C-alpha positions in Angstrom: -77.5 94.6 178.6 -79.7 91.6 179.5 -79.6 90.0 183.0 -79.0 86.3 183.0 -79.0 85.7 186.8 -80.4 87.7 189.6 -80.2 86.6 193.2 -82.4 88.4 195.7 -81.7 88.1 199.5 -80.5 84.5 198.8 -80.0 82.7 202.1 -79.1 79.2 203.0 -79.2 77.9 206.6 -78.4 74.4 207.9 -79.6 73.2 211.2 -78.0 70.4 213.4 -79.9 69.9 216.6 -80.4 73.3 218.2 -77.6 74.9 216.2 -78.2 76.9 213.0 -75.4 77.8 210.6 -76.1 80.4 208.0 -73.9 79.5 205.0 -75.2 82.2 202.7 -76.6 85.4 204.1 -79.1 87.6 202.1 -77.0 87.7 199.0 -78.0 90.1 196.3 -76.2 89.6 192.9 -76.8 90.3 189.2 -74.9 88.6 186.4 -75.3 90.0 182.9 -75.2 88.3 179.5 -71.6 87.5 178.6 -70.1 88.2 182.0 -67.0 86.3 183.0 -67.0 86.2 186.8 -64.7 84.6 189.4 -65.8 84.0 193.0 -63.0 83.7 195.6 -62.9 83.3 199.3 -61.8 80.9 202.1 -63.2 77.4 202.3 -66.6 77.4 204.0 -67.4 81.0 202.9 -70.5 79.9 200.8 -69.0 79.7 197.3 -70.1 76.2 196.4 -73.4 76.6 198.3 -74.1 79.6 196.0 -73.4 77.5 192.9 -75.8 74.8 194.1 -78.6 77.3 194.7 -77.9 79.2 191.5 -78.0 76.0 189.5 -81.2 74.8 191.1 -79.5 71.8 192.7 -80.4 72.8 196.3 -83.3 74.8 197.8 -82.7 78.2 199.5 -83.9 78.9 203.0 -85.0 82.3 201.8 -84.7 84.5 198.8 -84.9 84.1 195.0 -82.8 82.8 192.1 -84.1 84.3 188.8 -82.6 83.1 185.6 -83.7 84.7 182.3 -86.8 86.0 184.1 -87.7 82.7 185.7 -87.8 82.1 189.5 -86.3 78.6 189.3 -87.1 77.5 192.8 -90.8 78.1 192.1 -90.8 75.5 189.4 -91.9 71.9 190.1 -89.0 69.4 190.1 -89.5 68.1 186.5 -89.9 71.6 185.0 -86.9 72.8 186.9 -84.8 69.9 185.6 -85.9 70.7 182.1 -85.2 74.4 182.5 -81.7 73.5 183.9 -80.9 71.3 181.0 -81.6 74.1 178.5 -80.3 77.1 180.4 -77.5 76.1 182.8 -74.2 74.2 182.2 -72.1 72.7 185.0 -68.3 72.2 185.1 -66.7 70.5 188.1 -63.2 69.9 189.4 -63.5 66.3 188.3 -64.9 65.7 184.9 -67.6 63.2 185.8 -67.6 61.6 182.3 -69.3 58.3 181.7 -66.4 56.0 181.2 -68.2 53.5 178.9 -69.0 56.2 176.3 -66.9 58.0 173.8 -66.1 61.7 173.9 -68.7 62.6 171.4 -71.3 60.4 173.2 -70.6 62.1 176.5 -71.0 65.5 175.0 -74.2 64.6 173.2 -75.8 63.3 176.4 -77.5 66.5 177.5 -79.1 66.8 174.1 -80.2 63.1 174.1 -81.8 63.6 177.5 -83.6 66.6 176.1 -85.0 64.4 173.4 -83.0 65.4 170.3 -82.5 62.8 167.7 -79.1 60.9 168.1 -77.9 62.0 164.7 -78.5 65.7 165.5 -77.1 65.4 169.0 -73.9 63.7 167.8 -73.4 66.3 165.1 -73.7 69.1 167.6 -71.3 67.3 170.0 -68.7 67.0 167.2 -69.0 70.7 166.5 -68.5 71.6 170.1 -65.6 69.2 170.6 -64.0 70.9 167.6 -64.4 74.3 169.4 -62.5 73.0 172.4 -59.7 71.5 170.2 -60.7 67.8 170.3 -61.9 67.0 166.8 -59.2 64.3 166.7 -60.5 62.6 169.9 -64.2 62.1 169.0 -64.3 58.4 169.3 -61.9 58.0 172.2 -63.1 56.8 175.6 -62.2 58.9 178.7 -59.6 56.3 179.7 -57.8 57.1 176.5 -57.7 60.8 177.2 -55.4 63.0 179.3 -56.6 64.9 182.3 -56.8 68.1 180.3 -58.6 66.5 177.4 -61.2 65.0 179.8 -61.8 68.4 181.2 -62.2 69.8 177.7 -64.8 67.1 177.0 -66.6 68.2 180.2 -66.5 71.8 179.1 -67.9 70.8 175.7 -70.7 68.8 177.4 -71.6 71.9 179.5 -71.7 74.2 176.5 -73.4 72.0 173.9 -77.0 72.8 175.0 -76.1 76.5 174.4 -77.0 77.5 177.9 -77.2 81.1 179.0 -75.1 80.4 182.1 -72.1 78.2 183.0 -71.4 77.4 186.7 -67.9 76.0 187.3 -66.6 74.8 190.6 -62.8 74.6 190.7 -62.7 73.6 187.0 -58.8 73.4 187.0 -58.3 72.2 190.5 -57.2 68.8 189.4 -54.9 69.8 186.6 -51.2 70.7 186.5 -50.2 74.3 185.9 -49.6 74.2 182.2 -52.9 72.3 181.5 -54.8 74.6 183.8 -53.5 77.6 181.9 -54.7 76.1 178.7 -58.2 75.5 180.2 -58.3 79.1 181.5 -57.6 80.4 178.0 -60.2 78.1 176.5 -62.9 79.4 178.9 -62.0 83.0 178.1 -62.1 82.3 174.4 -65.4 80.5 174.6 -66.9 83.3 176.6 -66.0 85.8 173.9 -67.1 83.5 171.0 -70.4 82.3 172.5 -71.3 85.3 174.7 -72.2 82.7 177.4 -72.0 84.0 181.0 -69.5 82.1 183.2 -69.4 82.0 187.0 -66.2 80.3 188.2 -65.5 79.4 191.8 -61.8 79.1 192.4 -59.0 79.3 195.0 -56.6 80.2 192.2 -56.1 83.9 192.2 -54.2 83.8 188.9 -57.3 82.5 187.3 -59.6 84.9 189.1 -57.5 87.8 187.9 -58.1 86.6 184.3 -61.8 87.1 184.7 -63.7 90.3 184.0 -65.1 90.6 187.5 -63.9 89.1 190.8 -66.3 88.6 193.7 -65.1 87.9 197.2 -67.3 85.9 199.6 -66.7 86.0 203.4 -68.9 84.2 205.9 -71.7 83.8 203.4 -71.7 87.5 202.3 -70.5 89.2 199.2 -67.9 91.6 200.7 -66.3 93.0 197.5 -66.7 93.2 193.8 -63.9 94.5 191.6 -63.3 94.8 187.9 -60.1 93.1 186.9 -57.4 94.2 184.5 -58.9 92.0 181.8 -62.2 93.9 182.0 -60.4 97.3 182.0 -58.4 96.3 178.9 -61.5 95.2 177.1 -63.4 98.3 178.0 -60.5 100.5 176.8 -60.4 98.5 173.5 -64.1 99.0 173.0 -63.7 102.8 173.6 -60.7 103.0 171.2 -62.7 101.2 168.5 
């Protein structure tokens, strides 16, 4: 099984005056191809900091983040941005769509930034929107979509570059229960279909229990890793086959 992400002694310290706060403390972690992982823990335990470091959006104080064999924090800024565009997708609690563009234009944006021709980028965007059940909303503006539909567009935008890794920070935190459940099932389905690795930070234990693995952070440390019922059922199914 191929490693997608390896963190080695990953540490983040913030300093205010004479006071230092270690938000992430010598974290060692490996994520494999196709993993579906939830990260849980109290507010301030380092979950979101980890996502920012893993995604190359912030610099570690110490340690490494290696994605597909590349130490991303050793890359110059422009090369890191290019690597991130190709290999990492981001999903946030709020969709962060561009309100003046249609659903298909929003989804095509990472490909256009990469330099793909508009015709090709829009075609791929339509295909991905179809995968998330929005083939009937291609030309709608975000203001014409429901909250759940907007988040599906954001998921499609994250997935359309075919990244190895998706980093999601409370992706259903702004949705009602029924819509959140639909998004959960969509993420699980896309993980199986595309074999993309997902790391999802969440306070929602019902979502975390739907993932294959559940990591618990406490005061910047990984204090537990457990296989969930979903993983056990899938392993049993593979054995039975």
